[in-house]
C-alpha positions as CSV (number, residue, x, y, z in Angstrom):
1,M,-38.9,6.8,-6.4
2,F,-36.3,9.2,-5.0
3,N,-33.9,11.2,-7.2
4,L,-30.4,12.4,-6.3
5,Y,-30.3,16.1,-5.7
6,G,-26.9,16.7,-4.3
7,F,-24.6,16.0,-1.4
8,A,-24.1,17.4,2.1
9,T,-20.5,17.3,3.5
10,A,-19.3,17.6,7.1
11,A,-16.0,19.1,5.9
12,R,-15.1,20.9,2.7
13,E,-11.5,19.7,2.4
14,H,-10.7,16.9,-0.1
15,P,-10.9,13.9,-0.2
16,H,-14.1,13.4,1.7
17,F,-17.4,11.4,2.0
18,G,-20.6,13.1,1.0
19,I,-24.1,12.5,2.3
20,P,-26.5,11.9,-0.6
21,I,-29.6,14.0,-0.5
22,F,-32.7,13.1,-2.5
23,T,-35.9,14.7,-3.8
24,R,-39.1,12.8,-4.2
25,E,-40.4,12.2,-7.6
26,N,-43.6,14.2,-8.1
27,G,-43.2,15.7,-4.7
28,E,-41.5,18.4,-2.6
29,G,-38.9,18.3,0.1
30,F,-35.5,16.7,0.7
31,Y,-34.7,13.2,2.0
32,S,-31.8,11.1,3.2
33,Q,-31.6,7.3,3.1
34,K,-31.9,5.1,6.2
35,I,-29.7,2.1,5.7
36,G,-30.5,-1.3,7.3
37,E,-28.0,-3.9,8.5
38,D,-28.4,-5.7,5.2
39,G,-27.1,-2.7,3.3
40,L,-30.5,-2.0,1.7
41,I,-32.5,1.2,2.1
42,D,-35.2,0.8,4.8
43,E,-36.8,4.1,4.2
44,F,-36.2,7.7,3.1
45,L,-36.2,10.2,6.0
46,P,-37.5,13.8,5.4
47,I,-35.1,16.7,6.0
48,S,-36.4,20.2,6.7
49,H,-35.5,23.1,4.5
50,V,-33.8,24.7,7.5
51,E,-31.6,21.7,8.0
52,I,-30.8,21.6,4.3
53,E,-29.5,25.2,4.6
54,K,-27.4,24.3,7.6
55,L,-25.9,21.3,5.8
56,R,-25.0,23.5,2.9
57,V,-26.3,21.0,0.4
58,E,-25.1,21.6,-3.1
59,N,-27.1,20.6,-6.2
60,D,-24.8,18.2,-8.1
61,R,-25.7,17.7,-11.8
62,S,-22.5,15.6,-12.5
63,H,-24.0,12.6,-10.7
64,E,-27.4,11.1,-11.3
65,G,-29.4,8.3,-9.6
66,S,-32.9,7.2,-8.7
67,L,-33.4,4.9,-5.8
68,E,-36.4,3.4,-3.9
69,E,-36.9,1.6,-0.6
70,G,-35.3,-1.8,-0.8
71,S,-32.6,-0.7,-3.2
72,A,-28.9,-1.1,-2.3
73,A,-27.8,2.0,-0.4
74,H,-25.6,4.4,-2.3
75,Y,-22.6,6.3,-0.9
76,A,-20.5,9.2,-2.2
77,F,-16.8,9.8,-2.0
78,F,-14.9,12.7,-3.7
79,L,-11.2,13.0,-4.4
80,H,-11.9,16.6,-5.2
81,K,-14.8,18.7,-6.4
82,S,-14.7,17.5,-10.0
83,E,-13.9,13.9,-9.4
84,G,-15.8,11.4,-7.3
85,V,-18.1,8.4,-7.2
86,F,-21.8,8.0,-6.2
87,S,-22.7,4.3,-6.2
88,D,-23.4,1.2,-4.2
89,R,-21.0,0.1,-1.5
90,P,-18.9,-2.4,-3.6
91,S,-18.2,0.2,-6.3
92,V,-17.3,2.9,-3.7
93,E,-15.0,0.5,-1.9
94,A,-13.3,-0.3,-5.2
95,Y,-12.9,3.4,-6.0
96,I,-11.4,4.1,-2.6
97,E,-9.0,1.2,-2.8
98,K,-7.9,2.3,-6.3
99,N,-7.1,5.8,-4.9
100,M,-5.9,4.8,-1.5
101,E,-2.3,6.1,-2.1
102,L,-3.7,9.6,-2.6
103,I,-6.3,9.3,0.2
104,S,-3.7,8.1,2.7
105,S,-2.0,11.5,2.6
106,F,-5.1,13.2,4.1
107,A,-5.4,12.3,7.8
108,I,-9.2,12.7,8.1
109,A,-10.1,11.0,4.9
110,N,-7.6,8.2,5.4
111,L,-9.2,7.2,8.7
112,Q,-12.7,7.4,7.3
113,A,-11.8,5.5,4.2
114,L,-10.0,2.7,6.1
115,R,-13.0,2.2,8.4
116,F,-15.3,2.1,5.4
117,I,-13.4,-0.5,3.5
118,G,-12.2,-2.5,6.5
119,C,-8.7,-2.7,7.8
120,S,-6.5,-4.4,10.4
121,R,-6.4,-3.2,13.9
122,S,-2.8,-2.0,13.5
123,K,-3.6,0.0,10.4
124,E,-6.6,1.6,12.1
125,L,-4.4,2.6,15.1
126,E,-1.8,4.1,12.8
127,A,-4.5,6.1,11.1
128,V,-5.8,7.3,14.5
129,E,-2.3,8.4,15.4
130,K,-1.9,10.3,12.2
131,F,-5.3,11.9,12.6
132,S,-4.3,13.1,16.2
133,Q,-1.5,15.2,14.7
134,I,-4.0,17.8,13.5
135,F,-4.6,18.8,17.1
136,E,-2.0,21.4,18.3
137,N,-3.1,21.2,21.9
138,G,-1.3,18.2,23.5
139,D,-4.1,17.6,26.1
140,V,-6.8,17.5,23.4
141,R,-4.6,15.2,21.3
142,E,-4.2,12.7,24.2
143,R,-7.9,12.7,25.0
144,F,-8.7,12.1,21.4
145,L,-6.2,9.2,21.3
146,A,-7.5,7.7,24.5
147,V,-11.1,7.7,23.3
148,E,-10.3,6.4,19.8
149,R,-8.0,3.6,21.1
150,S,-10.7,2.5,23.5
151,L,-13.1,2.0,20.6
152,I,-10.7,-0.3,18.8
153,P,-10.8,-3.6,20.9
154,A,-7.7,-5.8,21.2
155,D,-8.1,-9.5,20.7
156,E,-5.3,-12.0,20.1
157,V,-7.4,-14.2,17.8
158,W,-8.7,-11.2,15.8
159,E,-5.1,-10.0,15.3
160,K,-4.0,-13.5,14.3
161,I,-6.7,-13.4,11.6
162,D,-5.4,-10.0,10.5
163,E,-1.9,-11.5,10.2
164,L,-3.1,-14.5,8.2
165,I,-5.0,-12.2,5.8
166,D,-1.8,-10.2,5.3
167,R,-0.1,-13.4,4.4
168,L,-2.9,-14.3,2.0
169,N,-2.5,-10.9,0.4
170,S,1.2,-11.4,-0.1
171,S,1.1,-15.1,-0.9
172,S,3.7,-15.8,-3.7
173,N,2.6,-19.2,-4.8
174,F,-0.4,-21.6,-4.9
175,A,1.0,-23.8,-2.1
176,M,1.2,-20.9,0.3
177,T,-2.3,-19.8,-0.6
178,H,-3.7,-23.3,0.2
179,D,-1.8,-23.3,3.5
180,V,-3.0,-19.8,4.6
181,I,-6.6,-20.6,3.6
182,S,-6.4,-23.8,5.7
183,D,-5.3,-21.7,8.7
184,L,-8.0,-19.1,8.1
185,Q,-10.7,-21.7,7.9
186,R,-9.8,-22.8,11.5
187,H,-10.8,-19.3,12.6
188,Q,-14.0,-18.8,10.6
189,S,-16.2,-18.5,13.7
190,D,-14.0,-15.6,15.0
191,F,-14.2,-13.5,11.8
192,Q,-15.2,-9.9,12.5
193,P,-16.9,-7.7,9.8
194,R,-13.5,-6.2,8.8
195,H,-12.0,-9.6,8.2
196,F,-14.5,-10.6,5.5
197,K,-13.7,-7.4,3.5
198,M,-10.0,-7.7,4.0
199,A,-9.9,-11.3,3.0
200,M,-12.0,-10.7,-0.1
201,R,-9.6,-7.9,-1.1
202,A,-6.7,-10.3,-0.8
203,C,-8.5,-12.8,-3.0
204,L,-9.2,-10.2,-5.6
205,N,-5.8,-8.5,-5.5
206,N,-3.5,-11.5,-5.5
207,N,-3.5,-13.6,-8.6
208,Q,-2.0,-16.5,-6.6
209,V,-5.5,-16.7,-5.0
210,H,-8.0,-15.8,-7.6
211,W,-6.2,-17.8,-10.3
212,I,-7.1,-21.0,-8.3
213,S,-10.5,-19.9,-7.2
214,G,-11.9,-23.0,-8.7
215,D,-10.0,-25.3,-6.3
216,D,-12.3,-26.7,-3.7
217,D,-10.8,-25.1,-0.6
218,V,-10.4,-21.7,-2.2
219,R,-14.0,-21.8,-3.7
220,I,-15.4,-22.8,-0.3
221,F,-13.5,-20.0,1.5
222,I,-14.6,-17.4,-1.0
223,N,-18.2,-18.6,-0.7
224,F,-17.9,-18.3,3.1
225,L,-16.7,-14.7,2.8
226,I,-19.6,-13.8,0.5
227,D,-22.3,-15.6,2.3
228,R,-21.3,-15.1,6.0
229,G,-19.9,-11.6,5.4
230,Q,-23.0,-10.6,3.3
231,L,-20.6,-9.1,0.7
232,R,-21.9,-7.6,-2.5
233,L,-19.3,-7.6,-5.3
234,T,-19.1,-5.8,-8.5
235,S,-19.6,-7.7,-11.7
236,Q,-15.8,-7.2,-12.4
237,A,-14.9,-8.8,-9.1
238,M,-17.3,-11.7,-9.6
239,K,-15.7,-12.4,-13.0
240,K,-12.2,-12.4,-11.5
241,L,-13.3,-15.0,-9.0
242,Q,-14.4,-17.4,-11.7
243,G,-10.7,-18.5,-11.9
């Protein structure tokens, strides 16, 4: 069993992500979690005391947690020093979404948060552009933009799915919801990881979707998102999807 000791941070400004650091029960030393593709902890990797000092890890007694190999990986995100969350991915995603209005005013945190929760290509490009404004040197800014843009692939079908998910999120009646879901189901084989998260958020945020989650087509679509997207939902989210 590994117990939370504190967090390492790449940057001290707020909001920001933190790297959870653990100590071993009945043992010495510090450890970080190695996360597998399934979102579970594969193993805990030892960190030397020298590296701990370089990372400026702070002991945090306001958060507690004990994890073991095979547990769901935990993440940390802080709005400021006295307010943050340390939990599994669904809970951290929910926390970020709830506070996105505040987070969006901070360029670095905004880009990190959007990539964590999943967003459309257009929103990611907007966030990259906003981030680039922190560079005063024009040449550095352009090189940064060139690299970041090259890492965000363009694909007409993927962007079509982005647009359909936006329509699902803003659907104003049940008939529109059924129509959009029908269109999305035609593109299921082209869904990218971000699409599963985006579509699930639309289902949870729009009552014109989750109020009819018991309808056959909506239920099948939601199950597709959960199963194919390997999504883990909070108990509150699961309850909302019961219709």
